[in-house]
N, C-alpha and C positions, 0 to 999 in steps of 0.2 A: 549390525554386529557381524563379525566374521565367525566362522565355526569355532575358532580357538578362543572366542570370548573377548577378543580385543576389538577396539573401535576401528571400523573400516576407515581408510584414508578418505578425506573429503576436503573440499575447498570451501571457504567462507566468503560470501558476498557481503561487503560492508559498505554502508553509505556514511561518508564523513563530511560533515557540514562545518564550515568556519562560522562560528556563532557570531551573530550581530551584523552580518553583511546583508545589505539589501540592494539589488536582488541577491538572493542567496548564492554563495559561492560554495560548491560542493563537488565531491568526487565519489565515484562508485568503484571500489577496488575489490579484487578477488585474490585471496592469499590462502596457502595451505593451512588447515586447521591445526596441524602439528608444528607450525613454525612459531617463533617466539614473539613476544610483544616488542622486543628489540628490533626485529625485522619490520614489524608494523610501524615503529617509529621511523625507520629508514625510509619506508614507503611513503609515509606522510610528508617527510621532508622533500622527497622528489615530487610528489603529487601537487603540493601547494607552492613549490618554488622556494622553500626555506634553505638556508645555507648551513644550518647545524651548529652555529656558533654560540647558541644560548642553551640554558638548562631546560628540561622538560619533565613532565610527570603525568603518568596515567592514574586515573582513579576510577574504580568500578562502582557499581550501584550500591555496594555495601560499605563504602568508605575506605576500602583497602587501596593503598598506593603502590605503584610499580614504577621503577625507573633505575637510575644509576645512583645508588645510595651514597657511594663514595663522593661523587661530585655534588650531590644535593647537600651534604653536610657542610660544604663550603659556604652555603647561604647563612647558616647560623647553627649554634649548638643544638643537636638533637633533631634538626630538620629532616635528616635522612633516616632517623630511627624508625624501624617498623616498616620501611619501604621494601617491597619485594623486588628481587632481581628480575628485571624485564627480560633478560636473556635466558633465564632459567624458568620462565613462565610461558606455557603454551597458550597460544591465542584461543584455541578451542576450549581451554579450561576456564578462561575468564568470560568469554562469550559462549556460554554453554547451550543456549537455546535461542531460537529466533525471536527477535524483539529485544534481546538483551543489549545494554548500552555501556559504553565506556566514555569517560571524559579525558581529554588530552589537552594539556596547556603547554605552550611553547613560549619561552621568554617571559620570565616573571616580572619584567618591567612593562612590556607592551601587553602581556597577557593575551596572546592569541589562543583563544579557546576553540577546541574542536569537539563536536559531538559525534560519536561513532556508534552506529546501530547495526547489529547483525540482521540483515534482511533475510538471508536463507543459506542453508548448507547445500552444497552441490556435490554429489557423489563423484569421485575421481576414478576413472577407469584404471584398471590394473596396468602398471607400467607407464602411465602418463607422466609427463615431466612436471615437476613441482616448480611453479612459476608465480610471479606477482604480475598482475595485469590490471589495466583500467578498462572498464566496460561502460563508463558513462560519466558525465559531469557537466557543470555549467560554469561559465566565466573563466577568464584568464588567471594565470598564477598571480599571487600577490607580487607587485612590482619591486618591493624592497622591504628590508627589515628595518627596525629602529625608527619607525615613522609614527609611533604613538598608538599602535593597535588599530582596531577597526575604525575608531574615530579619525585617526590620521589617514587611514586608507580612504575613507569617505571624502576627506578634504582634498586628497591628491586627485581623486577621480573627478571631483567637482572642478578643480582648477584645470584639469585636462580639457574639460568642456568649455571653460571660459578663460582662454589664454590672456585676455586683457586684464584679468584679475590676479594673475599668477604673481606678478611683482617680484620682489626679492625676499619673500618670506622664507620660513624654514624649509619649505618644499619646492621653492622656485627652481633650484638647480635640477632636482629630480624630475620635475614636470617637464622642463626643457629637454632633458635627456630622453624621457619617454616619448615625447612628441616627435623628436628627431628620429627615434627608432621605429616609429609607427605603431606604438603599443596600442592595442585594441582591447579594452577591458571586457568586451563581450565575446572575444574569441576563445575557442576551446578546441584543442587538437588532441583527440583521443588516441589516434594512432601514434603520434609523436610521443605522447606520455607513456603509452604502453612500451614503446621502444626504449625509453629511458628506464622504466621500471624493470625491463627484462635484464638490465645489467646487474640487478640485485640478485644475490644468491640466498634464497630463504634457508635459514638453518632449520634444524629439527630438534624438537623438545618433546620428551615423553613425560607429560604432567598427569597428575591424577586428581588434584583438588578440584572439586566442583562447587561453585557458589550455590547458595540456596535457591530453590525454585522461585520463580517470579511469574506475575501475570504476563500473558503474552498479548501483543497487539499485532495487527496486520502489517504488511509491508508498507513502506513509505509513511508509517505512522497511522495508517487508516484503521480505525476500529469499526468493525462491521456490525451495524445495528439492525434491529428489526423494528417493526412498528410497536412491539411490546417493550423493547429495550432501547431506551433513548441514549443515556450516557451516564457515567458515574457521578454520584452526588459527592459534594465536598465534605459532608458531615462524617463520612466513613461508616455510617450505619445503614443507610438506605440501600436496598438491593437493586436499585435501578442501575442497569448496566452489568450487574453481576452475572447475568445469564448470557452475556455475549460470549459464545463459545467459538474457539478456533478449532478447525478440524485438525487431523493428525499433522504433526510437524509444523503447526502454526500457519499453514497456508490457507487463506480464505477460499472457500468453495463458492465460486461465482456462478450465477445462472448463465447459461449460454444465451447470447443475444444475436440479433440480426442487425446488420448495418445498412443504411440507405446507400443507393448507388453513388459512386464517386461524383458523377456530374451533379447530383442533387446536393451533395455535401458542399461542393465548390460553390454552387449557386447560393447556398445558405451562408457561406463565409462572405461572399460579396454582398449579401443582404444585411449583414451585421452593420449597423450604423457606424461604429468606430472603425471597422475595417474598410467600409465603403468610403469614409472620409479620408482614410490614409491612402487608398488607391487614387482618389480624385486629387489629393494633394500631389501625389507622384506625377500624375498626368499634367497638372498645373505647372509643375516645375520642369517640364520636358525641355524647354528651351534654356533653362538655367535661371535661377533667382538668387539675388544677392543675400548673403547671410552675414551675421555678425561674427566676432571672434568666438562667441559662445556657441556657434554652429546652429543658430536659429535665424528665422527670417528677420530682416530689418523691420522696425516698427511700422513704417508705411506699408510695406508688403504684407505684414501680418494683418493690418486693418483690411487690406484689399482681399486677402484670402478668406477671412471670416465672412465678409459680405458676399463676395463673388461665388464662393463655394457653399454658402449658406451653412457654415459650420456651427452657427449659433443654434441650429436645430439639435445639437448634442447636449445643450444646456438643460439642467433640471429646473424645476419651478423656482428654486431659491436663488438661481444665478442671475446676476444683472444682465446677462445676455439673453434671458428668456423673453424679454419684451423689447420692442423697438426703441422706446425712449431710454430705458436703462442701457441698452446695447450701444446707442449713439454716445451716451455720456461716458461709458467705460472705454470705448474705442478712442474717443478723443483724448482721454488722459493716459492712454497706453504708453508705457515706457519700454517694455520688453515683451517679446512674444512668449516668454516663459510664464508671464503672468496671466495668460489667457488659456484656461484649461481646455476650452473647446477647440483650440488650435494645438496646444502643447501635447495633449494626449495622442491625437492621430499623427502628429509630427514625429514624436518619439517612436511610435509604432512603425511608421514608414521608414525612418532612418535605421532602426534596429533590424528591420526585416529586409533591408537592402533594396527597398522600393525607391528610396532616395539616397544618392551618394553625394558627398560634399567634397569638393576639391576646388582649389583656386579661388576661394572666397565665394563660391556659388553652389547652390543645391541643384542637382541634376536628377530628374526623374523620368519615368516612362509612362506610356499609356497603360490603362488597366489591363488591356489585352496582352501586354508584354510579359505578364507574369504567368508562368506555366501553372496549370491547374494543380498538379501534384505538389509543386513548390509552395503554392499559396495555402493549400490544405495542410501541408506539413508545418508551415510557419504558424498557422493558426493553432494547431495542436501543441506546438512548442510554447506558444504564448499562454495557452491554458495551463500547460504543465508548470510553467514558471509561476503562475498565479497560485496554483495548488501548493507548490514548494514553499512559496513565501507565507501562505496561510499556515502551513504546517510548522514553520519556524517561528513566526511572530504572532500567530493568532489571527482572528478574523476581525477584531474590533480595534480600531486605532486608539492608541493611548493606554491600552490595558496591558500591563506587563506582569512579570513574576508568575505566581501560581495561577492567578486568574487568566492571564494571557495564555498560559499553557492549556488551561481548561477550555478556553474558547477554541484553541487549535484542535484539541481532541474532539470537541463537539462538532466542529466543521468537518473534520475528517470522517467522523461517524455518519454525518448527514450525507456526505458524498457517497459513502458506501451504501447507505440506504437508498439513495436515488438510483444508483447503478443497478442494484438488485431488485428494485421495484418493477412490476410488470410494465410493459410499454404503455405510455399515456396515463399511468397512475400518478395521482397527485400526492405529495407529502404535505400534510396539513399540520401546522405548528400546534394548533389547539388539540387535534386528535392525539398527537404524540404526548403532549403535556398531560392530557386527561388520562391517557392510559397509564402514565407514571403515577398519577394521583390515585387511580383506582387500586393500585397496589397497597394503598393505605398509608402512604408516606406523608408526613406533616412535619412542621417545625420550621424555625427561622432559616436554618441552613438550606433546607429543601426549597423554601420560597426564593432564596437567593439564587439557587441553581436554576429554578424554573425561569426566573427573569433573565439570567445569563443565557439560558438556552434560547429564549425568544429573541433576544437581541442578536445573538449569533446567527440564528436562522434568518432573520431579516437581512442582516448585512451580507451574508453569504449569497442570498437570493439576488441582491442588488449587484454584487460583483460578478456573479456568473451570468447575469442578464446582459451586462455590458459586452460580453463575448458571444452572446447568442447561445450559450450552453444550456440555459434553462428558460422556461416560461415562468415568470414570477408574478403573482397577483397579491397585492397587499390586502389585508383584511378590510371589511367594510365598516369596521368600528374603529374608535379612537383608542389605539393601544400603543402608546409611545414606549416601545419595549426598552430602549436604552435609557430613557428617562426613568422608567420604573426601576431599572437596575441600579441607577445612580442613587435613587431614593432609598433603596434597600441597603446599599453600601454605606450611605450616610447614616442610616439608622443603626448600622453595625457599630458605629462609634458610641452609641448610647446603650441603654440597658435593655431595650425591648425591640430587637430586630424584627420579630414577627408581628409587631404592632403596626407596621407601616400600612397606611391606607391603600397602598397599591400592591398588597401582597398577592401571591398567586392564588390563594384561596378566594380572596374577594373578587379577583379577576375572573376566576372560574365561575362564580355565581352569576356573572353577567353575560356569559357566552351563549346562552340558549337562543338569543335573538340576533346573533350576528355570526359571520364567518371570519375565521382568522387568516393570517398570511398562509400562502401555500405556493409550492413550486413543483415542477417536474422537469426531467431532462428532455431536451429536444433531441432529434436524431443526430444533430451536429454535436451536441453535448455528450451523447453516448459514445460517438466516435472518438472525441477528444479524451474523455475519461478512460476509455479502453486503451488508447495509445499511451496514456500516462501510466496506467497500471502495468502494461506490458513492459514499459521501460524500467519500472521498479522491480521487475521480475515476478510479478503476480500473474499466474495463468488466468487469462480472461477468454474463455472459449467462445467460438462463433458457431451457430447452428450451421451444419453442413461442412465445417472445416475438416472433418475427419473422413469425408467421402472417399478420398483416395489414399488415406493412411492405412498402415498395416493394422492387423487385429490387435496387436499389443498396444499401440497408441489409442485405438478406439476404446478398448476396455478401460484404460486409464482415464481417458477423456470423458467417458460417460458417467463417472462418479459425480454425484451432485446434480445430475439432470433430473428433472421431473419425469414421470412416466410418459407424458405426451412429448416432451423434448427428446427423450430417449427413443421413442418410437420414430420420430421424424429423422433423427440422426441415423438410426439403424437402417431405415428404409433407403436413405440416400447412399449409405455405405454398401448395401447389398446390390444396388443397381450397378455398381462398378465392378462386380466380380460374380463368378458362378457360385451356386450354392455349395458345391463340393469344395472349391477354394476357400470359401468363407468358413466352412466347418473345419477344414484343416488348420487355417490360421488361428481360429478361436481356440481350438484344442491345444495347439502348440503353445499358446500364451498361458495355458493353465498349469504348466509344469513349474515346479519350484516349491520350496518350503517356507519362504519368507512371507511376512504379512502382505507385501505387495502382490505376491502371487495369489494369496488367499482372497484379497479384494478383487482381483481380476476374475477369479473363478466364480465369485458371487454374481458378477455382472454377466460373465459368459453363459452361465446356465439360463439366464433370462433370454439372451439372444438366440441360443441354440434351440430353445423350446419352440421358437417360431419357425424353424426351418423344416418344411414338410417335403422338400424335394427328395426323391428316392436316392439320388447320388449323395446327398448330405447324410441320409440315414445309413448308407453303406460306410461312410467315413466314421460315423459314430460307433457302429458295430465293430469296426476294425480297431478303433481306439479303446473300446471297452475290453478287448482281448489283449491289449498291450501291457507292458510292465512299467509304464511311465506314471509315477505317482502324480496325482492331480488330474492329469488328462484322463486316466482310466476311470477315476471316480466320477468325474463330471459326465463323461460319455455314458457310463453305466446308469447313473441316476437319471439322466435325461431320457434314455431309452425306457427305463423302468417306469417313468411317469406317463408313457404313452400306452394306449390301450390296444388289445388284440394282437394281430400279427405284426404290427409295426414295431412292437417292443422287441420280441425275440431275445429276451434276457431272463436269466433265472431270477425269480423273485427274491431268493436269499441273497444273491449277489447285489441286487438292486437295494435291498434293505441295508446291507453292509456299506455300500457306497453312500447311501443316505446318511447313515450314522457318521461316517468319516467326514462328510461335508457339514454335518451338524456341528461337530467339533471344530471344523475349519471356520465356520461362521462365528462360533463362540470365541474362538481365538482372536478374531477381529474385535469383538465386543470387549473382552477383558483387557486386551492390550491398549485399547483406546480410553479406558476408564481407570480411575484410581479411587480407592477409599469410598467416601460418601457418594461420589459420582457413580460408582458401580452399583451401590445399593439403590440409588435413585433411579438408575436405568432399569434395574430389576423390577422395581415397583411400577414403573411406567409400562412395562410389558407383562405385568402380573397376570393378565387375562389369558396369556398364551404360554409364557415361559414355565410356570410351576408345573403345569400338567406334562409338558414335554420333558422337563428335567426329572420330575418325580417318577414318571413311568419308565424312563430310560437310564437313570443313574446307575442301576446295577449292571447295565450292559455297556455303558460308555467307557468304563475303564479298560474294556477289551479292545477298543478301537485302536488300530495301529497307526495313529497319527502322531507326528513328532511333538505336537503341543498338547496331547491328551492330559498328561499328568499336571502340567502347568495350568491348563484351563480348569480342571476339576479342583485343584488346590486353591486357586484364586477365587473361584466361585464359592468354595467352602468357607474361606475366610471372610469374603465380602458379605455373605448372607447370614452371618452369625446373629445379627440383630433383627433379621427379617423373618426367617424360618429356621429355627434352631435345629429341628429334626432333619430337614432337608440339608442344611449346612453340614451336619454331622455325617450324613450319608455321602455327601460330596467329598469330604476330607478322607473318609474311609476308602472311597473309590480311587482317590488320588494316590493313596498309599499302595493300593493294589496295582495301579498302573505303573508306579515306580518299581515295584517288586518284579513285575513282568519284564521290565527292561534289564 
């Protein structure tokens, strides 16, 4: 907020996904928060290649519609009634907090549905230009309108890969034109798109309506779980997942990690069987191999590649290629290379990654050593990102759609967050996670269904990430057909006793004592890839040591969320790059300001300054203690006051006053981050220390000349009514005194 109480200008980073596309086709756009939904409509038209000839409608999470009401009434009587004017509605009023979503449909015949998610709000520097820009995306623009929606698009793309099947069908002419133009469905030109978006002039709307508060999730749909918090239950009563808290502004606080050296990561990529097979296929095609019109190897060459390159080693136990007899029979009856998964999977990977290029009816590749290490690692990370995007859009279990499919996507995203935040080499065990949920006392048929869904999602996610070398996955040593148990429960749901299924979670729990369940953990390569994905989504994912050469302001912001040991390592590395005096000056300069961000930095700065014993640093502290800069003066005075003997050289009364100022400063962070019951719960959790501190000092706190004194005392007084009535009353009285002083 600005001093005048108005909302400070900001930009909103949106992720827009064309629903139903596989692989997902999406864009990440940044628009001013005070522009209209009409401008967003214009931006979507540019970003996806639409021509604007059809009607459209926005719908928010509360069922409210926005669009061109006059045009919408042309569809039918009353269709546009109650639809808000998109050009009079500010984007920031509809997408009011991170994680909020909008639905946008274009062309009510083809029904191109777009899901819009607010990933984060970005502060806009004063005087900065208001623009619309693209900061990320996947896949090329939709090649044409009026082709039957996403189903028609899928057919067009399939025909592009198989020209011999194009014929003279409804899409034959379009496919021929696209092929002649060199249309590449996998291509995405971010710079070109930003240039086109720059031609838009975002309007400005001053809206005030705010939609009701909603639960927030992390960026990219990732819901950050702990070992105690697995995921939300479908029954709406279980508290499982209810404790998943987002930090301020909805940004997950991730633990800082260390990454393996690049040469080790590249070696790991080359050691992933699927990528190794793709690289060997590329080398095998170095002199050129004949391909069909569908851009795959001819059948005879496909048989040769499977045997010569031993691609059959990619087969799982159920594949006919897993044993020599079955393999010989399958290869003999082979009609298309697309029918051989052990060949088709690495082939598509090699073609998509540019390891193999197709021209003149032949496939041309290069030796494994032809691919630069950085390029190979970047391509692997992009492949993992595409997999996570697809899971986030369609779920992790094939064939599960609707609400259950969305729930599997949420479970998978939560597990990804849990894996990233777990200590290095720590295993995530499905039985441990399920048992912790059951220890909370949850029972009932819906919870049994959720437990089975969770186990099936856990297993499938482990298998898919293993294919990329992102996790080590170990199936349990008992017979626990998770997906079969899930189907049994769902079948039972059609009867009267869902909870009576013989494969219920409770029955399964009773047999776990003598066996180990499925488990997985991130590999160093997986941690690298997941971090790259999070960073692309705009989620800060710190590295230990990355602040070594940063300024003090960046250090103090980055240290939040670090454990004490991680903070110690980061600070030691930071101090090695500067003198103690320079460190003290930078830290104290970062302490100035009245906003919550400055208060948070002061809390961390005191911890760092307390460890500076160099005489030059102490001189800086004494000088700052005598300054008139709010925030800097109090931190320096309190830091000196905490020292003993001659080192302090500060009047005890001044140190006490500075301590009270910083006490209010810290409380301001506490009360602004909590609301209602959360505030009371936080007070109870700190009851061993907070009541004594507040009770002894409440009569002095109102005198503290901190800009948040009155607000802090008032909110504590209201929040503590049901906890300690007497103390709450004293708090409210102190708040009134603080207001009267002003």
